[in-house]
All heavy atoms as a GROMACS GRO file, in nm:
protein
  429
    1MET      N    1  14.128   6.098   6.943
    1MET     CA    2  14.177   6.103   6.804
    1MET      C    3  14.270   6.229   6.795
    1MET      O    4  14.244   6.329   6.843
    1MET     CB    5  14.049   6.125   6.706
    1MET     CG    6  14.086   6.154   6.558
    1MET     SD    7  13.946   6.178   6.456
    1MET     CE    8  13.800   6.153   6.555
    2LEU      N    9  14.382   6.208   6.721
    2LEU     CA   10  14.481   6.313   6.705
    2LEU      C   11  14.450   6.376   6.568
    2LEU      O   12  14.407   6.318   6.474
    2LEU     CB   13  14.617   6.259   6.696
    2LEU     CG   14  14.671   6.177   6.817
    2LEU    CD1   15  14.793   6.107   6.798
    2LEU    CD2   16  14.683   6.272   6.938
    3HIS      N   17  14.477   6.498   6.559
    3HIS     CA   18  14.464   6.583   6.446
    3HIS      C   19  14.600   6.626   6.384
    3HIS      O   20  14.665   6.700   6.463
    3HIS     CB   21  14.368   6.698   6.462
    3HIS     CG   22  14.237   6.656   6.497
    3HIS    ND1   23  14.146   6.608   6.391
    3HIS    CD2   24  14.165   6.643   6.609
    3HIS    CE1   25  14.024   6.573   6.454
    3HIS    NE2   26  14.035   6.601   6.575
    4LEU      N   27  14.639   6.581   6.271
    4LEU     CA   28  14.774   6.604   6.231
    4LEU      C   29  14.798   6.750   6.193
    4LEU      O   30  14.903   6.797   6.211
    4LEU     CB   31  14.797   6.529   6.092
    4LEU     CG   32  14.800   6.370   6.104
    4LEU    CD1   33  14.813   6.318   5.974
    4LEU    CD2   34  14.894   6.331   6.202
    5GLU      N   35  14.697   6.827   6.164
    5GLU     CA   36  14.716   6.958   6.117
    5GLU      C   37  14.742   7.048   6.238
    5GLU      O   38  14.798   7.165   6.222
    5GLU     CB   39  14.593   7.020   6.036
    5GLU     CG   40  14.462   7.030   6.116
    5GLU     CD   41  14.388   6.901   6.113
    5GLU    OE1   42  14.431   6.805   6.059
    5GLU    OE2   43  14.275   6.902   6.175
    6LYS      N   44  14.720   7.009   6.360
    6LYS     CA   45  14.734   7.094   6.473
    6LYS      C   46  14.879   7.092   6.531
    6LYS      O   47  14.908   7.167   6.612
    6LYS     CB   48  14.631   7.063   6.582
    6LYS     CG   49  14.485   7.100   6.528
    6LYS     CD   50  14.385   7.090   6.637
    6LYS     CE   51  14.245   7.121   6.588
    6LYS     NZ   52  14.149   7.128   6.686
    7VAL      N   53  14.943   6.987   6.499
    7VAL     CA   54  15.088   6.971   6.554
    7VAL      C   55  15.171   6.927   6.429
    7VAL      O   56  15.126   6.909   6.320
    7VAL     CB   57  15.084   6.864   6.658
    7VAL    CG1   58  15.011   6.904   6.779
    7VAL    CG2   59  15.035   6.725   6.601
    8GLY      N   60  15.298   6.918   6.457
    8GLY     CA   61  15.386   6.863   6.352
    8GLY      C   62  15.345   6.733   6.299
    8GLY      O   63  15.337   6.639   6.370
    9GLU      N   64  15.310   6.734   6.173
    9GLU     CA   65  15.247   6.612   6.107
    9GLU      C   66  15.340   6.497   6.105
    9GLU      O   67  15.297   6.392   6.145
    9GLU     CB   68  15.217   6.652   5.969
    9GLU     CG   69  15.141   6.548   5.884
    9GLU     CD   70  15.095   6.596   5.754
    9GLU    OE1   71  15.171   6.606   5.667
    9GLU    OE2   72  14.970   6.617   5.745
   10ALA      N   73  15.464   6.518   6.062
   10ALA     CA   74  15.553   6.400   6.043
   10ALA      C   75  15.583   6.322   6.180
   10ALA      O   76  15.562   6.202   6.179
   10ALA     CB   77  15.687   6.446   5.980
   11PRO      N   78  15.610   6.395   6.285
   11PRO     CA   79  15.639   6.323   6.407
   11PRO      C   80  15.522   6.240   6.459
   11PRO      O   81  15.523   6.137   6.508
   11PRO     CB   82  15.673   6.436   6.506
   11PRO     CG   83  15.718   6.549   6.429
   11PRO     CD   84  15.643   6.537   6.305
   12VAL      N   85  15.394   6.306   6.442
   12VAL     CA   86  15.277   6.240   6.492
   12VAL      C   87  15.244   6.121   6.405
   12VAL      O   88  15.218   6.014   6.468
   12VAL     CB   89  15.152   6.332   6.484
   12VAL    CG1   90  15.020   6.263   6.512
   12VAL    CG2   91  15.168   6.448   6.588
   13LEU      N   92  15.257   6.135   6.279
   13LEU     CA   93  15.232   6.021   6.185
   13LEU      C   94  15.332   5.906   6.213
   13LEU      O   95  15.283   5.789   6.233
   13LEU     CB   96  15.248   6.066   6.040
   13LEU     CG   97  15.226   5.957   5.939
   13LEU    CD1   98  15.079   5.904   5.938
   13LEU    CD2   99  15.263   6.012   5.802
   14ILE      N  100  15.451   5.939   6.218
   14ILE     CA  101  15.559   5.825   6.238
   14ILE      C  102  15.552   5.769   6.375
   14ILE      O  103  15.559   5.646   6.386
   14ILE     CB  104  15.704   5.891   6.211
   14ILE    CG1  105  15.701   5.922   6.057
   14ILE    CG2  106  15.816   5.789   6.248
   14ILE    CD1  107  15.821   6.017   6.023
   15THR      N  108  15.529   5.848   6.477
   15THR     CA  109  15.520   5.786   6.616
   15THR      C  110  15.397   5.708   6.620
   15THR      O  111  15.400   5.595   6.680
   15THR     CB  112  15.511   5.904   6.716
   15THR    OG1  113  15.627   5.979   6.704
   15THR    CG2  114  15.495   5.849   6.849
   16THR      N  115  15.283   5.742   6.563
   16THR     CA  116  15.155   5.664   6.579
   16THR      C  117  15.186   5.530   6.507
   16THR      O  118  15.157   5.422   6.568
   16THR     CB  119  15.044   5.737   6.514
   16THR    OG1  120  15.024   5.862   6.583
   16THR    CG2  121  14.921   5.656   6.514
   17VAL      N  122  15.233   5.536   6.387
   17VAL     CA  123  15.256   5.402   6.309
   17VAL      C  124  15.359   5.319   6.378
   17VAL      O  125  15.338   5.201   6.400
   17VAL     CB  126  15.299   5.431   6.167
   17VAL    CG1  127  15.332   5.307   6.095
   17VAL    CG2  128  15.193   5.510   6.091
   18ASN      N  129  15.460   5.380   6.433
   18ASN     CA  130  15.561   5.308   6.505
   18ASN      C  131  15.501   5.246   6.634
   18ASN      O  132  15.520   5.126   6.664
   18ASN     CB  133  15.682   5.398   6.549
   18ASN     CG  134  15.802   5.324   6.581
   18ASN    OD1  135  15.819   5.208   6.562
   18ASN    ND2  136  15.894   5.399   6.637
   19ASN      N  137  15.425   5.314   6.710
   19ASN     CA  138  15.363   5.270   6.834
   19ASN      C  139  15.269   5.148   6.812
   19ASN      O  140  15.244   5.069   6.899
   19ASN     CB  141  15.292   5.385   6.910
   19ASN     CG  142  15.382   5.471   6.968
   19ASN    OD1  143  15.503   5.448   6.993
   19ASN    ND2  144  15.334   5.591   7.012
   20LEU      N  145  15.210   5.149   6.688
   20LEU     CA  146  15.124   5.044   6.652
   20LEU      C  147  15.195   4.930   6.576
   20LEU      O  148  15.138   4.847   6.499
   20LEU     CB  149  15.001   5.100   6.575
   20LEU     CG  150  14.925   5.192   6.648
   20LEU    CD1  151  14.821   5.263   6.560
   20LEU    CD2  152  14.840   5.117   6.757
   21ASN      N  153  15.324   4.921   6.588
   21ASN     CA  154  15.413   4.826   6.526
   21ASN      C  155  15.400   4.819   6.374
   21ASN      O  156  15.390   4.710   6.314
   21ASN     CB  157  15.389   4.682   6.582
   21ASN     CG  158  15.425   4.685   6.737
   21ASN    OD1  159  15.533   4.735   6.770
   21ASN    ND2  160  15.334   4.627   6.820
   22GLY      N  161  15.375   4.929   6.312
   22GLY     CA  162  15.363   4.939   6.172
   22GLY      C  163  15.234   4.902   6.105
   22GLY      O  164  15.211   4.894   5.991
   23ASN      N  165  15.130   4.894   6.200
   23ASN     CA  166  14.994   4.860   6.153
   23ASN      C  167  14.929   4.988   6.097
   23ASN      O  168  14.879   5.069   6.167
   23ASN     CB  169  14.906   4.803   6.271
   23ASN     CG  170  14.785   4.748   6.225
   23ASN    OD1  171  14.710   4.809   6.149
   23ASN    ND2  172  14.754   4.625   6.280
   24ILE      N  173  14.928   4.997   5.967
   24ILE     CA  174  14.867   5.121   5.904
   24ILE      C  175  14.725   5.121   5.916
   24ILE      O  176  14.678   5.246   5.937
   24ILE     CB  177  14.908   5.108   5.747
   24ILE    CG1  178  15.065   5.098   5.722
   24ILE    CG2  179  14.859   5.226   5.665
   24ILE    CD1  180  15.138   5.219   5.777
   25ARG      N  181  14.655   5.017   5.912
   25ARG     CA  182  14.513   5.024   5.933
   25ARG      C  183  14.470   5.079   6.067
   25ARG      O  184  14.383   5.164   6.073
   25ARG     CB  185  14.447   4.878   5.915
   25ARG     CG  186  14.298   4.882   5.919
   25ARG     CD  187  14.252   4.742   5.897
   25ARG     NE  188  14.293   4.707   5.757
   25ARG     CZ  189  14.235   4.637   5.686
   25ARG    NH1  190  14.121   4.580   5.710
   25ARG    NH2  191  14.290   4.610   5.556
   26GLN      N  192  14.536   5.037   6.170
   26GLN     CA  193  14.506   5.091   6.314
   26GLN      C  194  14.550   5.238   6.310
   26GLN      O  195  14.479   5.323   6.371
   26GLN     CB  196  14.574   5.011   6.409
   26GLN     CG  197  14.518   4.874   6.441
   26GLN     CD  198  14.587   4.797   6.547
   26GLN    OE1  199  14.691   4.839   6.597
   26GLN    NE2  200  14.538   4.675   6.574
   27ALA      N  201  14.665   5.271   6.253
   27ALA     CA  202  14.709   5.408   6.251
   27ALA      C  203  14.604   5.500   6.179
   27ALA      O  204  14.575   5.613   6.226
   27ALA     CB  205  14.848   5.420   6.190
   28ALA      N  206  14.561   5.454   6.074
   28ALA     CA  207  14.465   5.528   5.997
   28ALA      C  208  14.332   5.562   6.081
   28ALA      O  209  14.283   5.669   6.072
   28ALA     CB  210  14.428   5.456   5.864
   29THR      N  211  14.296   5.451   6.139
   29THR     CA  212  14.174   5.469   6.230
   29THR      C  213  14.201   5.570   6.351
   29THR      O  214  14.122   5.662   6.360
   29THR     CB  215  14.138   5.341   6.290
   29THR    OG1  216  14.099   5.248   6.181
   29THR    CG2  217  14.014   5.347   6.373
   30LYS      N  218  14.315   5.551   6.408
   30LYS     CA  219  14.348   5.649   6.518
   30LYS      C  220  14.364   5.790   6.469
   30LYS      O  221  14.323   5.880   6.544
   30LYS     CB  222  14.473   5.599   6.582
   30LYS     CG  223  14.510   5.669   6.706
   30LYS     CD  224  14.635   5.616   6.775
   30LYS     CE  225  14.668   5.681   6.903
   30LYS     NZ  226  14.601   5.618   7.021
   31LEU      N  227  14.420   5.811   6.356
   31LEU     CA  228  14.446   5.947   6.302
   31LEU      C  229  14.330   5.998   6.220
   31LEU      O  230  14.334   6.120   6.172
   31LEU     CB  231  14.571   5.943   6.219
   31LEU     CG  232  14.706   5.918   6.302
   31LEU    CD1  233  14.819   5.892   6.214
   31LEU    CD2  234  14.730   6.025   6.401
   32ASP      N  235  14.237   5.911   6.189
   32ASP     CA  236  14.115   5.950   6.104
   32ASP      C  237  14.155   6.002   5.976
   32ASP      O  238  14.109   6.105   5.924
   32ASP     CB  239  14.030   6.059   6.182
   32ASP     CG  240  13.892   6.075   6.131
   32ASP    OD1  241  13.838   5.971   6.071
   32ASP    OD2  242  13.842   6.188   6.126
   33ILE      N  243  14.247   5.929   5.914
   33ILE     CA  244  14.280   5.950   5.769
   33ILE      C  245  14.282   5.812   5.707
   33ILE      O  246  14.289   5.702   5.771
   33ILE     CB  247  14.424   6.024   5.755
   33ILE    CG1  248  14.535   5.947   5.818
   33ILE    CG2  249  14.415   6.165   5.819
   33ILE    CD1  250  14.672   6.007   5.807
   34SER      N  251  14.290   5.815   5.574
   34SER     CA  252  14.284   5.682   5.502
   34SER      C  253  14.418   5.623   5.497
   34SER      O  254  14.525   5.681   5.507
   34SER     CB  255  14.235   5.712   5.354
   34SER     OG  256  14.329   5.774   5.279
   35ARG      N  257  14.418   5.485   5.472
   35ARG     CA  258  14.544   5.410   5.460
   35ARG      C  259  14.629   5.471   5.338
   35ARG      O  260  14.745   5.488   5.366
   35ARG     CB  261  14.513   5.261   5.443
   35ARG     CG  262  14.470   5.200   5.567
   35ARG     CD  263  14.437   5.051   5.553
   35ARG     NE  264  14.510   4.986   5.460
   35ARG     CZ  265  14.453   4.926   5.349
   35ARG    NH1  266  14.329   4.926   5.328
   35ARG    NH2  267  14.525   4.852   5.267
   36PRO      N  268  14.569   5.493   5.230
   36PRO     CA  269  14.659   5.542   5.118
   36PRO      C  270  14.723   5.684   5.157
   36PRO      O  271  14.839   5.713   5.120
   36PRO     CB  272  14.561   5.566   5.001
   36PRO     CG  273  14.455   5.462   5.029
   36PRO     CD  274  14.435   5.461   5.182
   37THR      N  275  14.654   5.754   5.236
   37THR     CA  276  14.710   5.888   5.279
   37THR      C  277  14.830   5.875   5.370
   37THR      O  278  14.929   5.933   5.358
   37THR     CB  279  14.605   5.976   5.347
   37THR    OG1  280  14.498   6.004   5.260
   37THR    CG2  281  14.662   6.100   5.400
   38ILE      N  282  14.820   5.768   5.458
   38ILE     CA  283  14.935   5.736   5.546
   38ILE      C  284  15.051   5.696   5.458
   38ILE      O  285  15.164   5.741   5.478
   38ILE     CB  286  14.897   5.633   5.652
   38ILE    CG1  287  14.807   5.693   5.752
   38ILE    CG2  288  15.023   5.577   5.710
   38ILE    CD1  289  14.780   5.611   5.866
   39TYR      N  290  15.026   5.604   5.360
   39TYR     CA  291  15.144   5.565   5.276
   39TYR      C  292  15.202   5.672   5.198
   39TYR      O  293  15.320   5.687   5.192
   39TYR     CB  294  15.089   5.448   5.170
   39TYR     CG  295  15.076   5.316   5.251
   39TYR    CD1  296  14.938   5.264   5.246
   39TYR    CD2  297  15.172   5.240   5.302
   39TYR    CE1  298  14.922   5.137   5.311
   39TYR    CE2  299  15.158   5.113   5.353
   39TYR     CZ  300  15.026   5.062   5.353
   39TYR     OH  301  15.010   4.942   5.412
   40ARG      N  302  15.115   5.767   5.151
   40ARG     CA  303  15.160   5.883   5.067
   40ARG      C  304  15.244   5.969   5.160
   40ARG      O  305  15.351   6.017   5.120
   40ARG     CB  306  15.038   5.964   5.007
   40ARG     CG  307  15.092   6.071   4.926
   40ARG     CD  308  14.967   6.138   4.863
   40ARG     NE  309  14.849   6.156   4.938
   40ARG     CZ  310  14.830   6.252   5.024
   40ARG    NH1  311  14.921   6.348   5.054
   40ARG    NH2  312  14.712   6.265   5.093
   41LYS      N  313  15.193   6.001   5.279
   41LYS     CA  314  15.264   6.093   5.368
   41LYS      C  315  15.400   6.033   5.429
   41LYS      O  316  15.501   6.099   5.434
   41LYS     CB  317  15.179   6.136   5.488
   41LYS     CG  318  15.068   6.231   5.441
   41LYS     CD  319  14.981   6.278   5.553
   41LYS     CE  320  14.884   6.374   5.504
   41LYS     NZ  321  14.936   6.499   5.463
   42LEU      N  322  15.397   5.903   5.449
   42LEU     CA  323  15.522   5.835   5.488
   42LEU      C  324  15.634   5.849   5.377
   42LEU      O  325  15.738   5.888   5.401
   42LEU     CB  326  15.501   5.691   5.516
   42LEU     CG  327  15.433   5.658   5.655
   42LEU    CD1  328  15.402   5.499   5.664
   42LEU    CD2  329  15.518   5.696   5.772
   43LYS      N  330  15.586   5.818   5.258
   43LYS     CA  331  15.675   5.834   5.143
   43LYS      C  332  15.714   5.977   5.128
   43LYS      O  333  15.839   6.006   5.105
   43LYS     CB  334  15.608   5.792   5.002
   43LYS     CG  335  15.694   5.800   4.894
   43LYS     CD  336  15.623   5.749   4.772
   43LYS     CE  337  15.721   5.753   4.640
   43LYS     NZ  338  15.646   5.705   4.528
   44GLN      N  339  15.637   6.083   5.151
   44GLN     CA  340  15.668   6.220   5.140
   44GLN      C  341  15.774   6.248   5.236
   44GLN      O  342  15.855   6.340   5.211
   44GLN     CB  343  15.538   6.300   5.168
   44GLN     CG  344  15.561   6.450   5.178
   44GLN     CD  345  15.422   6.516   5.213
   44GLN    OE1  346  15.320   6.467   5.203
   44GLN    NE2  347  15.441   6.641   5.272
   45TYR      N  348  15.777   6.181   5.360
   45TYR     CA  349  15.876   6.226   5.462
   45TYR      C  350  15.995   6.122   5.454
   45TYR      O  351  16.078   6.121   5.544
   45TYR     CB  352  15.806   6.218   5.600
   45TYR     CG  353  15.705   6.316   5.618
   45TYR    CD1  354  15.572   6.283   5.647
   45TYR    CD2  355  15.727   6.454   5.597
   45TYR    CE1  356  15.472   6.384   5.663
   45TYR    CE2  357  15.627   6.549   5.612
   45TYR     CZ  358  15.503   6.510   5.643
   45TYR     OH  359  15.401   6.608   5.660
   46GLY      N  360  16.001   6.036   5.346
   46GLY     CA  361  16.116   5.957   5.334
   46GLY      C  362  16.120   5.824   5.413
   46GLY      O  363  16.213   5.770   5.434
   47PHE      N  364  15.995   5.781   5.455
   47PHE     CA  365  15.981   5.656   5.524
   47PHE      C  366  15.891   5.563   5.452
   47PHE      O  367  15.820   5.599   5.361
   47PHE     CB  368  15.914   5.686   5.669
   47PHE     CG  369  15.997   5.763   5.760
   47PHE    CD1  370  15.989   5.903   5.761
   47PHE    CD2  371  16.094   5.700   5.850
   47PHE    CE1  372  16.060   5.980   5.845
   47PHE    CE2  373  16.163   5.778   5.933
   47PHE     CZ  374  16.158   5.912   5.936
   48SER      N  375  15.897   5.429   5.494
   48SER     CA  376  15.802   5.332   5.437
   48SER      C  377  15.740   5.266   5.568
   48SER      O  378  15.787   5.289   5.682
   48SER     CB  379  15.872   5.230   5.355
   48SER     OG  380  15.954   5.140   5.428
   49SER      N  381  15.643   5.190   5.546
   49SER     CA  382  15.576   5.125   5.664
   49SER      C  383  15.674   5.029   5.726
   49SER      O  384  15.662   5.017   5.852
   49SER     CB  385  15.445   5.050   5.612
   49SER     OG  386  15.482   4.961   5.515
   50ARG      N  387  15.765   4.975   5.652
   50ARG     CA  388  15.869   4.879   5.712
   50ARG      C  389  15.953   4.960   5.803
   50ARG      O  390  16.008   4.897   5.896
   50ARG     CB  391  15.947   4.814   5.591
   50ARG     CG  392  15.875   4.709   5.526
   50ARG     CD  393  15.969   4.649   5.434
   50ARG     NE  394  15.881   4.644   5.304
   50ARG     CZ  395  15.936   4.659   5.182
   50ARG    NH1  396  16.061   4.680   5.164
   50ARG    NH2  397  15.870   4.659   5.079
   51ASP      N  398  15.981   5.084   5.785
   51ASP     CA  399  16.065   5.162   5.864
   51ASP      C  400  16.003   5.183   6.005
   51ASP      O  401  16.068   5.217   6.108
   51ASP     CB  402  16.096   5.295   5.815
   51ASP     CG  403  16.176   5.296   5.685
   51ASP    OD1  404  16.262   5.201   5.666
   51ASP    OD2  405  16.157   5.373   5.596
   52CYS      N  406  15.867   5.164   6.023
   52CYS     CA  407  15.796   5.204   6.139
   52CYS      C  408  15.763   5.079   6.221
   52CYS      O  409  15.695   5.091   6.318
   52CYS     CB  410  15.667   5.273   6.098
   52CYS     SG  411  15.698   5.433   6.019
   53LYS      N  412  15.810   4.969   6.178
   53LYS     CA  413  15.786   4.846   6.263
   53LYS      C  414  15.888   4.831   6.364
   53LYS      O  415  16.006   4.849   6.345
   53LYS     CB  416  15.785   4.714   6.172
   53LYS     CG  417  15.669   4.718   6.082
   53LYS     CD  418  15.657   4.590   6.001
   53LYS     CE  419  15.538   4.592   5.904
   53LYS     NZ  420  15.533   4.481   5.822
   54GLN      N  421  15.840   4.792   6.485
   54GLN     CA  422  15.941   4.775   6.600
   54GLN      C  423  15.986   4.629   6.605
   54GLN      O  424  15.927   4.545   6.565
   54GLN     CB  425  15.869   4.810   6.733
   54GLN     CG  426  15.836   4.961   6.734
   54GLN     CD  427  15.771   4.987   6.867
   54GLN    OE1  428  15.728   4.904   6.942
   54GLN    NE2  429  15.762   5.112   6.901
   0.00000   0.00000   0.00000
């Protein structure tokens, strides 16, 4: 499990979602945060889940 607060949050979040082909549910499980939090943070950094699909 990765912890966002220990490293740069945006790169970890975006890379994780991207590596999981935009699967927010799997990213939430891997990062141990809620799906709404992922959506909120993506928006905060100027991304959407569509931007993270390969």
